[in-house]
C-alpha positions as a printed NumPy array, in Angstrom:
array([[ -61.533, -106.469,   63.489],
       [ -63.027, -106.584,   66.961],
       [ -61.937, -109.124,   69.56 ],
       [ -65.202, -108.905,   71.498],
       [ -66.725, -111.917,   73.138],
       [ -70.274, -112.44 ,   74.326],
       [ -71.034, -112.877,   78.002],
       [ -74.346, -113.038,   79.818],
       [ -75.208, -110.59 ,   82.592],
       [ -77.784, -111.448,   85.206],
       [ -79.221, -108.779,   87.453],
       [ -80.594, -109.738,   90.901],
       [ -83.561, -107.443,   90.319],
       [ -84.829, -105.463,   87.35 ],
       [ -84.613, -101.705,   87.752],
       [ -87.405, -101.259,   85.211],
       [ -90.471, -103.425,   84.824],
       [ -91.536, -103.988,   81.242],
       [ -93.477, -106.424,   79.141],
       [ -93.306, -107.075,   75.439],
       [ -96.485, -106.539,   73.414],
       [ -97.317, -107.416,   69.825],
       [ -96.071, -104.042,   68.542],
       [ -93.577, -102.824,   71.164],
       [ -93.092, -102.658,   74.925],
       [ -95.005, -101.365,   77.944],
       [ -92.968,  -99.916,   80.813],
       [ -94.802,  -99.834,   84.145],
       [ -94.6  ,  -99.353,   87.914],
       [ -95.789, -102.438,   89.843],
       [ -96.88 , -100.31 ,   92.796],
       [ -98.912,  -97.799,   90.78 ],
       [-101.228,  -99.25 ,   88.105],
       [-101.753,  -95.746,   86.645],
       [ -98.007,  -95.267,   85.985],
       [ -97.179,  -96.823,   82.617],
       [ -96.166,  -95.924,   79.075],
       [ -96.382,  -97.89 ,   75.844],
       [ -93.806,  -97.538,   73.091],
       [ -94.575,  -99.038,   69.682],
       [ -91.884,  -99.994,   67.19 ],
       [ -92.507,  -98.767,   63.665],
       [ -90.427,  -99.552,   60.601],
       [ -88.592,  -96.544,   59.244],
       [ -88.591,  -94.537,   62.487],
       [ -85.609,  -92.161,   62.491],
       [ -82.897,  -92.984,   65.084],
       [ -83.621,  -89.888,   67.195],
       [ -87.182,  -91.178,   67.766],
       [ -86.338,  -94.809,   68.594],
       [ -86.074,  -96.421,   72.008],
       [ -82.519,  -96.786,   73.248],
       [ -80.558,  -99.598,   74.859],
       [ -77.936,  -98.584,   77.42 ],
       [ -75.356, -101.234,   78.288],
       [ -74.961, -101.528,   82.057],
       [ -71.517, -103.044,   81.573],
       [ -69.753, -100.503,   79.325],
       [ -72.232,  -97.603,   79.07 ],
       [ -72.696,  -97.769,   75.283],
       [ -75.969,  -96.356,   73.945],
       [ -77.732,  -97.74 ,   70.861],
       [ -81.008,  -96.894,   69.12 ],
       [ -83.17 , -100.037,   69.017],
       [ -83.905, -101.144,   65.455],
       [ -86.592, -103.651,   66.447],
       [ -88.555, -104.67 ,   69.494],
       [ -86.632, -106.643,   72.14 ],
       [ -86.608, -110.411,   71.851],
       [ -85.462, -112.881,   74.488],
       [ -82.043, -111.24 ,   74.758],
       [ -80.217, -108.055,   73.786],
       [ -76.509, -107.923,   72.934],
       [ -74.32 , -104.836,   73.314],
       [ -72.728, -103.864,   69.994],
       [ -69.587, -102.56 ,   71.721],
       [ -68.573, -104.999,   74.454],
       [ -70.666, -108.052,   73.47 ],
       [ -72.479, -108.383,   76.796],
       [ -75.744, -110.315,   76.367],
       [ -78.755, -109.409,   78.517],
       [ -81.262, -112.236,   78.917],
       [ -84.732, -110.719,   79.248],
       [ -86.686, -113.806,   80.235],
       [ -89.898, -112.166,   79.062],
       [ -92.697, -113.756,   77.092]])
Protein backbone atom coordinates (compact mmCIF):
# COMPACT_ATOMS: atom_id res chain seq x y z
CA UNK A 1 0.00 0.00 0.00
CA UNK A 2 1.22 3.49 -0.81
CA UNK A 3 2.27 5.95 1.88
CA UNK A 4 1.62 8.99 -0.31
CA UNK A 5 0.25 12.18 1.12
CA UNK A 6 -1.40 15.07 -0.68
CA UNK A 7 0.23 18.48 -0.77
CA UNK A 8 -0.71 21.59 -2.69
CA UNK A 9 1.71 23.23 -5.12
CA UNK A 10 1.37 26.88 -6.03
CA UNK A 11 3.22 28.31 -8.99
CA UNK A 12 4.09 32.04 -9.06
CA UNK A 13 3.05 32.17 -12.71
CA UNK A 14 1.39 29.73 -15.08
CA UNK A 15 3.62 28.49 -17.88
CA UNK A 16 0.55 27.72 -19.99
CA UNK A 17 -2.61 29.77 -20.21
CA UNK A 18 -5.78 27.73 -20.47
CA UNK A 19 -9.46 28.00 -19.80
CA UNK A 20 -12.00 25.29 -19.22
CA UNK A 21 -14.93 25.08 -21.64
CA UNK A 22 -18.12 23.04 -21.51
CA UNK A 23 -16.52 20.12 -23.38
CA UNK A 24 -12.77 20.45 -22.75
CA UNK A 25 -10.03 23.08 -22.54
CA UNK A 26 -8.66 25.87 -24.72
CA UNK A 27 -4.92 26.54 -24.55
CA UNK A 28 -3.89 30.01 -25.73
CA UNK A 29 -1.17 32.66 -25.94
CA UNK A 30 -2.19 35.94 -24.25
CA UNK A 31 0.05 37.95 -26.57
CA UNK A 32 -1.21 36.42 -29.82
CA UNK A 33 -5.00 36.05 -30.15
CA UNK A 34 -4.52 33.82 -33.23
CA UNK A 35 -2.44 31.27 -31.28
CA UNK A 36 -4.81 28.84 -29.58
CA UNK A 37 -5.99 25.23 -29.68
CA UNK A 38 -9.11 23.58 -28.31
CA UNK A 39 -9.11 20.03 -27.01
CA UNK A 40 -12.45 18.34 -26.35
CA UNK A 41 -12.85 15.43 -23.95
CA UNK A 42 -14.84 12.52 -25.33
CA UNK A 43 -15.90 9.41 -23.45
CA UNK A 44 -14.16 6.28 -24.67
CA UNK A 45 -11.14 8.03 -26.21
CA UNK A 46 -8.17 5.64 -26.21
CA UNK A 47 -5.31 6.63 -23.85
CA UNK A 48 -2.90 7.44 -26.70
CA UNK A 49 -5.33 10.15 -27.90
CA UNK A 50 -6.08 11.77 -24.53
CA UNK A 51 -4.57 14.92 -23.07
CA UNK A 52 -1.82 14.26 -20.56
CA UNK A 53 -1.00 15.63 -17.12
CA UNK A 54 2.69 15.93 -16.25
CA UNK A 55 3.50 16.35 -12.57
CA UNK A 56 5.96 19.20 -12.05
CA UNK A 57 7.00 17.70 -8.73
CA UNK A 58 7.90 14.10 -9.63
CA UNK A 59 7.66 14.01 -13.45
CA UNK A 60 4.92 11.36 -13.65
CA UNK A 61 2.79 11.39 -16.80
CA UNK A 62 -0.89 10.40 -16.85
CA UNK A 63 -3.55 10.34 -19.57
CA UNK A 64 -6.46 12.55 -18.46
CA UNK A 65 -9.68 10.57 -18.09
CA UNK A 66 -11.91 13.64 -17.80
CA UNK A 67 -11.69 17.38 -18.19
CA UNK A 68 -9.83 19.24 -15.43
CA UNK A 69 -11.84 20.46 -12.47
CA UNK A 70 -10.70 22.89 -9.80
CA UNK A 71 -7.66 20.78 -8.95
CA UNK A 72 -5.61 17.89 -10.31
CA UNK A 73 -3.84 15.33 -8.11
CA UNK A 74 -0.76 13.35 -9.15
CA UNK A 75 -1.41 9.61 -8.95
CA UNK A 76 2.22 8.89 -8.00
CA UNK A 77 3.35 11.46 -5.43
CA UNK A 78 -0.03 12.90 -4.36
CA UNK A 79 0.80 16.52 -5.20
CA UNK A 80 -2.39 18.55 -5.73
CA UNK A 81 -2.42 21.37 -8.29
CA UNK A 82 -5.06 24.01 -7.64
CA UNK A 83 -6.21 25.40 -10.99
CA UNK A 84 -8.29 28.33 -9.78
CA UNK A 85 -10.16 28.38 -13.08
CA UNK A 86 -13.87 28.85 -13.60
